[in-house]
PLY file of the C-alpha trace (Angstrom):
ply
format ascii 1.0
element vertex 443
property float x
property float y
property float z
element edge 442
property int vertex1
property int vertex2
end_header
30.53 132.62 -27.79
34.04 131.17 -27.66
32.99 127.84 -26.14
31.19 126.90 -29.28
34.28 127.24 -31.45
37.22 124.97 -31.63
40.50 126.74 -31.29
41.61 127.46 -34.82
45.21 126.50 -33.99
45.82 123.45 -36.11
49.51 122.75 -35.68
50.02 119.49 -33.89
46.46 118.48 -34.80
46.47 118.44 -38.60
46.11 115.10 -40.22
45.08 116.55 -43.53
42.53 114.86 -45.66
44.81 112.81 -47.87
43.11 109.59 -46.86
39.73 111.08 -47.62
40.48 113.26 -50.61
40.98 110.41 -53.01
37.91 108.49 -51.90
34.37 109.05 -53.07
32.29 110.81 -50.47
31.11 108.37 -47.84
27.35 108.43 -47.72
27.27 109.26 -51.42
28.49 105.98 -52.83
26.89 104.15 -55.76
25.00 101.83 -53.39
22.79 104.82 -52.59
21.53 104.98 -56.14
18.04 105.94 -54.98
19.24 109.49 -54.29
19.25 111.50 -57.48
22.01 113.97 -56.70
21.69 115.65 -60.11
17.97 116.29 -59.71
18.45 120.00 -59.06
21.36 120.53 -61.42
21.49 124.12 -62.64
20.11 125.51 -59.36
22.05 128.24 -57.53
22.00 128.27 -53.72
22.87 131.13 -51.39
24.43 129.86 -48.16
24.93 132.03 -45.06
27.72 130.76 -42.77
29.44 131.86 -39.57
33.13 132.52 -40.15
34.99 129.75 -38.31
37.25 126.78 -38.96
34.06 124.81 -39.66
32.82 127.07 -42.43
36.35 127.25 -43.88
36.30 123.46 -44.19
32.94 123.53 -46.00
34.08 126.25 -48.39
37.34 124.42 -49.10
35.44 121.39 -50.42
32.46 123.15 -52.04
33.56 122.12 -55.53
32.95 118.47 -54.56
29.32 119.24 -53.75
28.95 121.24 -56.96
30.41 118.37 -59.01
28.19 115.83 -57.24
24.96 117.77 -57.71
25.42 120.30 -60.50
24.22 122.91 -57.98
26.14 126.19 -57.83
26.76 127.46 -54.30
27.45 131.05 -53.31
28.64 130.81 -49.71
29.19 133.85 -47.52
30.99 133.48 -44.18
30.86 136.46 -41.79
32.04 136.88 -38.17
29.70 135.47 -35.54
28.12 138.64 -34.13
27.76 140.22 -37.56
26.21 137.05 -38.97
23.69 136.79 -36.13
22.60 140.38 -36.65
22.32 139.99 -40.44
20.36 136.74 -40.30
17.92 138.09 -37.69
17.17 141.23 -39.70
16.77 139.37 -42.98
14.73 136.46 -41.63
12.42 138.81 -39.72
11.82 140.72 -42.98
10.37 137.57 -44.56
12.62 137.99 -47.61
16.05 136.60 -46.69
18.74 136.58 -49.37
19.87 133.03 -48.47
18.51 129.47 -48.70
20.69 127.82 -46.02
21.58 129.32 -42.64
24.29 128.32 -40.17
23.02 128.76 -36.62
24.44 128.68 -33.11
21.92 126.45 -31.32
22.65 127.55 -27.77
22.03 131.18 -28.70
19.57 131.19 -31.62
17.40 128.06 -31.39
14.44 129.62 -29.56
14.58 132.83 -31.59
14.48 130.90 -34.87
11.62 128.72 -33.62
9.55 131.64 -32.44
10.06 133.41 -35.76
9.10 130.30 -37.78
12.19 130.90 -39.89
13.26 127.32 -40.61
11.57 124.81 -42.93
10.24 121.48 -41.70
12.76 118.97 -43.13
11.44 115.84 -41.39
9.74 114.73 -44.63
12.99 115.15 -46.57
14.84 112.95 -44.08
12.33 110.13 -44.66
12.43 110.47 -48.46
14.83 107.88 -49.96
15.06 109.89 -53.18
16.48 112.81 -51.16
18.29 111.19 -48.24
21.10 108.67 -48.14
20.14 105.62 -46.00
23.16 106.20 -43.72
21.61 109.47 -42.49
19.37 108.46 -39.58
18.35 110.25 -36.40
19.78 107.53 -34.17
23.32 108.33 -35.42
23.25 111.76 -33.78
24.05 112.48 -30.14
20.81 113.00 -28.23
21.60 116.66 -27.60
21.97 117.16 -31.35
18.41 116.01 -31.99
17.16 118.09 -29.05
18.77 121.11 -30.70
17.55 120.25 -34.21
13.87 119.70 -33.36
11.44 122.40 -32.31
9.22 122.24 -29.21
6.67 120.14 -31.18
9.33 117.60 -32.17
9.54 118.78 -35.78
13.00 118.52 -37.39
14.08 122.04 -38.41
17.84 121.65 -39.02
20.69 119.14 -39.19
23.21 119.12 -36.31
26.63 120.11 -37.62
29.30 120.55 -34.93
29.26 120.04 -31.19
31.29 121.06 -28.15
31.04 118.88 -25.03
32.38 120.05 -21.67
35.02 117.70 -20.29
37.69 117.64 -17.60
41.27 118.06 -18.79
43.53 116.60 -16.10
47.27 116.62 -15.52
48.26 112.97 -15.05
51.73 113.85 -13.70
50.30 116.01 -10.88
47.71 113.34 -10.04
50.39 110.64 -9.92
52.57 112.73 -7.63
49.70 112.84 -5.11
48.65 109.22 -5.65
45.27 110.29 -6.97
43.10 108.80 -9.71
40.62 110.53 -12.00
37.48 111.55 -10.04
34.27 109.67 -10.75
31.94 111.86 -8.63
31.55 115.55 -7.77
32.71 114.83 -4.20
35.89 113.19 -5.52
36.35 116.10 -7.93
36.29 118.66 -5.10
38.50 116.54 -2.83
41.08 115.94 -5.56
41.11 119.64 -6.49
41.89 120.60 -2.90
44.50 117.82 -2.48
46.32 119.01 -5.60
46.42 122.64 -4.45
49.72 123.91 -3.03
49.96 127.73 -3.33
53.56 127.72 -2.04
54.54 125.65 -5.11
52.26 127.67 -7.38
50.15 124.58 -8.05
46.34 124.65 -8.08
43.91 121.77 -8.37
41.25 123.34 -10.54
40.63 126.09 -13.04
37.55 127.22 -14.95
35.98 130.45 -16.13
35.43 133.01 -13.38
34.74 136.01 -15.60
31.13 137.17 -15.53
29.01 135.90 -18.45
31.70 133.39 -19.51
31.36 131.58 -16.16
27.64 130.77 -16.36
28.05 127.48 -18.31
30.45 126.24 -15.61
27.67 126.55 -13.03
25.00 125.06 -15.35
27.35 122.10 -16.00
27.41 121.44 -12.24
23.65 122.00 -12.08
23.04 119.23 -14.65
24.90 116.82 -12.36
22.44 117.74 -9.61
19.68 116.43 -11.87
18.35 119.85 -12.75
18.62 122.62 -15.33
18.13 126.40 -15.34
14.68 126.12 -16.90
12.01 123.54 -16.13
9.76 121.83 -18.72
7.05 124.31 -17.66
9.23 127.21 -18.80
9.76 128.41 -15.23
13.20 129.21 -13.83
14.79 126.67 -11.48
17.72 128.93 -10.71
16.76 129.46 -7.07
16.15 125.78 -6.31
18.02 123.68 -3.78
19.89 121.97 -6.65
20.90 125.32 -8.15
22.21 126.52 -4.79
24.17 123.28 -4.22
25.74 123.60 -7.71
26.66 127.23 -6.93
28.20 126.19 -3.60
30.36 123.63 -5.41
31.38 126.28 -7.95
32.34 128.59 -5.07
34.28 125.84 -3.28
36.29 124.89 -6.37
36.99 128.48 -7.36
37.98 129.72 -3.89
39.79 126.70 -2.40
41.49 125.17 -5.43
41.79 127.79 -8.20
44.66 130.21 -8.92
44.59 133.84 -7.76
42.73 136.21 -10.09
40.42 133.47 -11.41
37.45 135.85 -11.31
39.04 137.50 -14.36
39.52 134.24 -16.30
37.71 133.42 -19.52
38.51 130.17 -21.39
41.75 131.61 -22.84
43.23 132.45 -19.42
42.16 129.08 -18.02
43.71 127.30 -21.00
46.93 129.28 -20.68
47.24 128.40 -16.98
46.67 124.71 -17.69
49.29 124.68 -20.48
51.92 125.80 -17.93
51.65 122.49 -16.07
50.65 123.92 -12.68
46.92 123.10 -12.80
45.44 119.73 -11.84
42.09 119.98 -13.66
40.47 122.33 -16.14
36.76 122.21 -16.97
35.77 123.52 -20.41
34.81 122.56 -23.96
36.48 119.60 -25.65
37.27 121.85 -28.61
39.98 123.73 -26.74
42.26 120.68 -26.75
44.58 121.10 -29.80
47.19 123.44 -28.18
47.62 121.01 -25.27
49.43 118.51 -27.51
51.43 121.19 -29.34
55.02 121.34 -27.98
55.37 124.95 -29.13
52.50 126.04 -26.88
52.31 123.49 -24.09
54.45 122.21 -21.22
52.09 119.28 -20.67
52.35 117.40 -23.98
51.72 113.70 -23.33
50.79 114.31 -19.67
47.12 115.15 -20.09
44.08 112.96 -19.58
40.71 113.78 -21.11
37.79 112.77 -18.91
34.03 112.65 -19.25
32.37 114.86 -16.64
32.16 112.96 -13.31
28.78 111.98 -11.89
26.91 114.50 -9.79
24.67 113.57 -6.85
21.76 112.81 -9.19
23.08 112.49 -12.76
26.09 112.27 -15.05
25.88 114.91 -17.76
28.22 116.46 -20.30
27.11 120.04 -20.91
26.73 120.60 -24.62
26.73 123.52 -27.04
26.65 123.28 -30.81
25.66 124.57 -34.19
23.53 123.38 -37.08
22.48 124.05 -40.65
18.90 124.78 -41.57
16.84 125.28 -44.71
15.18 128.69 -44.65
11.36 128.52 -44.65
11.16 131.34 -47.20
13.48 129.60 -49.68
12.07 128.56 -53.05
14.79 125.88 -53.34
14.21 123.82 -50.20
15.10 120.37 -51.56
18.34 121.59 -53.13
19.17 123.45 -49.91
18.53 120.25 -47.95
20.98 118.36 -50.17
23.62 120.92 -49.27
22.94 120.52 -45.53
23.08 116.74 -45.90
26.43 116.93 -47.69
27.83 119.34 -45.08
27.15 116.90 -42.23
28.09 113.79 -44.23
30.54 111.17 -43.01
33.52 112.48 -44.98
32.90 116.13 -44.20
32.59 115.26 -40.52
35.84 113.30 -40.73
37.55 116.29 -42.30
36.29 118.59 -39.53
37.59 116.23 -36.88
40.95 115.59 -38.50
41.62 119.26 -39.19
40.80 120.24 -35.62
37.98 122.37 -37.02
35.05 120.77 -35.22
33.54 117.68 -33.65
30.65 116.12 -35.60
27.42 115.18 -33.83
27.35 111.81 -35.64
28.53 108.85 -33.58
29.38 106.75 -36.66
32.11 109.25 -37.57
33.60 109.31 -34.07
33.63 105.51 -33.90
35.08 104.93 -37.40
38.52 103.36 -36.97
39.85 104.84 -40.22
38.71 108.32 -39.24
40.27 107.92 -35.80
43.61 106.95 -37.35
43.80 110.35 -39.02
43.22 112.32 -35.81
46.47 113.40 -34.21
45.01 113.98 -30.75
45.39 111.07 -28.29
42.75 108.35 -28.49
41.66 109.29 -24.95
40.52 112.66 -26.32
38.29 110.92 -28.86
37.07 108.56 -26.13
36.08 111.59 -24.06
34.20 113.02 -27.04
32.33 109.76 -27.71
31.69 109.16 -24.00
30.35 112.68 -23.54
27.98 112.22 -26.46
26.29 109.41 -24.55
25.49 111.69 -21.57
25.11 114.99 -23.40
22.65 117.61 -22.14
22.15 121.21 -23.18
24.52 123.58 -21.37
22.24 126.62 -21.53
18.47 127.14 -21.51
16.69 127.35 -24.85
15.53 130.96 -24.57
15.88 134.14 -26.61
17.73 136.28 -23.99
20.68 133.87 -23.54
23.18 136.73 -23.30
21.20 138.47 -20.55
20.91 135.14 -18.71
24.68 134.75 -18.81
25.29 138.36 -17.82
22.96 138.42 -14.81
23.89 135.03 -13.32
27.53 135.58 -14.25
27.73 138.62 -11.99
26.36 136.54 -9.11
28.88 133.75 -9.73
31.80 136.20 -9.84
30.53 137.68 -6.56
30.60 134.18 -5.05
34.32 133.89 -5.85
34.66 137.05 -3.78
32.88 135.36 -0.87
29.23 136.28 -1.44
26.49 133.88 -0.29
25.39 131.58 -3.17
21.74 131.41 -2.10
21.45 135.20 -1.80
23.18 135.77 -5.15
20.93 133.29 -6.97
17.81 134.77 -5.38
18.84 138.22 -6.54
19.79 137.05 -10.06
16.52 135.13 -10.45
14.49 138.18 -9.42
16.40 140.25 -11.99
16.09 137.75 -14.81
12.44 136.65 -14.44
10.98 139.82 -16.04
13.57 139.69 -18.86
12.52 136.12 -19.68
8.80 136.97 -19.43
9.19 139.89 -21.85
11.04 137.74 -24.39
8.18 135.24 -24.54
5.49 137.94 -24.64
0 1
1 2
2 3
3 4
4 5
5 6
6 7
7 8
8 9
9 10
10 11
11 12
12 13
13 14
14 15
15 16
16 17
17 18
18 19
19 20
20 21
21 22
22 23
23 24
24 25
25 26
26 27
27 28
28 29
29 30
30 31
31 32
32 33
33 34
34 35
35 36
36 37
37 38
38 39
39 40
40 41
41 42
42 43
43 44
44 45
45 46
46 47
47 48
48 49
49 50
50 51
51 52
52 53
53 54
54 55
55 56
56 57
57 58
58 59
59 60
60 61
61 62
62 63
63 64
64 65
65 66
66 67
67 68
68 69
69 70
70 71
71 72
72 73
73 74
74 75
75 76
76 77
77 78
78 79
79 80
80 81
81 82
82 83
83 84
84 85
85 86
86 87
87 88
88 89
89 90
90 91
91 92
92 93
93 94
94 95
95 96
96 97
97 98
98 99
99 100
100 101
101 102
102 103
103 104
104 105
105 106
106 107
107 108
108 109
109 110
110 111
111 112
112 113
113 114
114 115
115 116
116 117
117 118
118 119
119 120
120 121
121 122
122 123
123 124
124 125
125 126
126 127
127 128
128 129
129 130
130 131
131 132
132 133
133 134
134 135
135 136
136 137
137 138
138 139
139 140
140 141
141 142
142 143
143 144
144 145
145 146
146 147
147 148
148 149
149 150
150 151
151 152
152 153
153 154
154 155
155 156
156 157
157 158
158 159
159 160
160 161
161 162
162 163
163 164
164 165
165 166
166 167
167 168
168 169
169 170
170 171
171 172
172 173
173 174
174 175
175 176
176 177
177 178
178 179
179 180
180 181
181 182
182 183
183 184
184 185
185 186
186 187
187 188
188 189
189 190
190 191
191 192
192 193
193 194
194 195
195 196
196 197
197 198
198 199
199 200
200 201
201 202
202 203
203 204
204 205
205 206
206 207
207 208
208 209
209 210
210 211
211 212
212 213
213 214
214 215
215 216
216 217
217 218
218 219
219 220
220 221
221 222
222 223
223 224
224 225
225 226
226 227
227 228
228 229
229 230
230 231
231 232
232 233
233 234
234 235
235 236
236 237
237 238
238 239
239 240
240 241
241 242
242 243
243 244
244 245
245 246
246 247
247 248
248 249
249 250
250 251
251 252
252 253
253 254
254 255
255 256
256 257
257 258
258 259
259 260
260 261
261 262
262 263
263 264
264 265
265 266
266 267
267 268
268 269
269 270
270 271
271 272
272 273
273 274
274 275
275 276
276 277
277 278
278 279
279 280
280 281
281 282
282 283
283 284
284 285
285 286
286 287
287 288
288 289
289 290
290 291
291 292
292 293
293 294
294 295
295 296
296 297
297 298
298 299
299 300
300 301
301 302
302 303
303 304
304 305
305 306
306 307
307 308
308 309
309 310
310 311
311 312
312 313
313 314
314 315
315 316
316 317
317 318
318 319
319 320
320 321
321 322
322 323
323 324
324 325
325 326
326 327
327 328
328 329
329 330
330 331
331 332
332 333
333 334
334 335
335 336
336 337
337 338
338 339
339 340
340 341
341 342
342 343
343 344
344 345
345 346
346 347
347 348
348 349
349 350
350 351
351 352
352 353
353 354
354 355
355 356
356 357
357 358
358 359
359 360
360 361
361 362
362 363
363 364
364 365
365 366
366 367
367 368
368 369
369 370
370 371
371 372
372 373
373 374
374 375
375 376
376 377
377 378
378 379
379 380
380 381
381 382
382 383
383 384
384 385
385 386
386 387
387 388
388 389
389 390
390 391
391 392
392 393
393 394
394 395
395 396
396 397
397 398
398 399
399 400
400 401
401 402
402 403
403 404
404 405
405 406
406 407
407 408
408 409
409 410
410 411
411 412
412 413
413 414
414 415
415 416
416 417
417 418
418 419
419 420
420 421
421 422
422 423
423 424
424 425
425 426
426 427
427 428
428 429
429 430
430 431
431 432
432 433
433 434
434 435
435 436
436 437
437 438
438 439
439 440
440 441
441 442
């Protein structure tokens, strides 16, 4: 799923890790003498990662972990779809070849829970001989802990990297119209329409219109209506009044303020349109920002604001996707595997992710660290949007096994709405189609 990955383009965003490289790893300083990092020296761990800028960063610094712990790490990074298939087959067999697994929360959380594939690490987190005192639950964005814990509240993984949905806005276009950044959904729609001038080739809003890719846009709007696709009872809320209102707003924005052909737009097309300087606002993941400030790719360098999602009628919510690292339940080396996960989401590794444009850590202490912020080449308003979104983060997609089918079925309905179809009728039809799929998955 592209939204979960930061754009690997690093030019214009690289700060390097010079400031960090020479320092001892934060979170692993002598003050934390209670943690015996050499306790499992001589152990070999097998680590299964998704190929991405995030895993590249971990692999780049693996020797530091090995030096710290005396643990040898064999890390394999494979493309997303291939990795998901491999991990599912191996975990279901009960004899996986790896001790640590990298997972995409918004796609795999429920599947992993149902399979019982991840170890309970809540005891490790509370053990001062295993966990540095700086690693506490309260340091993670709320959505991160929601992802990391199972339905019984048991900690099954450590949140690694997050993508919040924000509004990118063109300050020059706003200024020309005498507009300020919208604080509510009503202001968002009004501003989008006021900024739209087809004769000048200018449009007020862009987002994903392509089926499947577009579903998180609608669920983002649904969160602002105080609802979500799935209720606490496990029943679909996708035909509710709130769901219909969110779909109507999606239709309004995409038909009255978006460029022609938007029903064929995924994130890449929306990003490309915004970079040309003719779009007022673009709604998507915060991780797609680096090219915006790159003069070789963008016509809007220095003109862009980064805003936390405006308030809906009932709530303010930043839709959130993310990934984590878990200790495999079948592993015979759980404590050593946990040390690896702890290192991977440590302060310095999170800083490196952020500064390299490879990911956004879930830990607030990293985002708020002045020294870390100095090394990030994106504008401070981008970091402010990240930190502000963390405070209102909610899951972008339902925690279910058939996430792809959910996106496919509702995505078709949303694309039809751009073509003029009735939102209520489309949602009714999509809900009727998806209900049996969901029921089968939980059977």
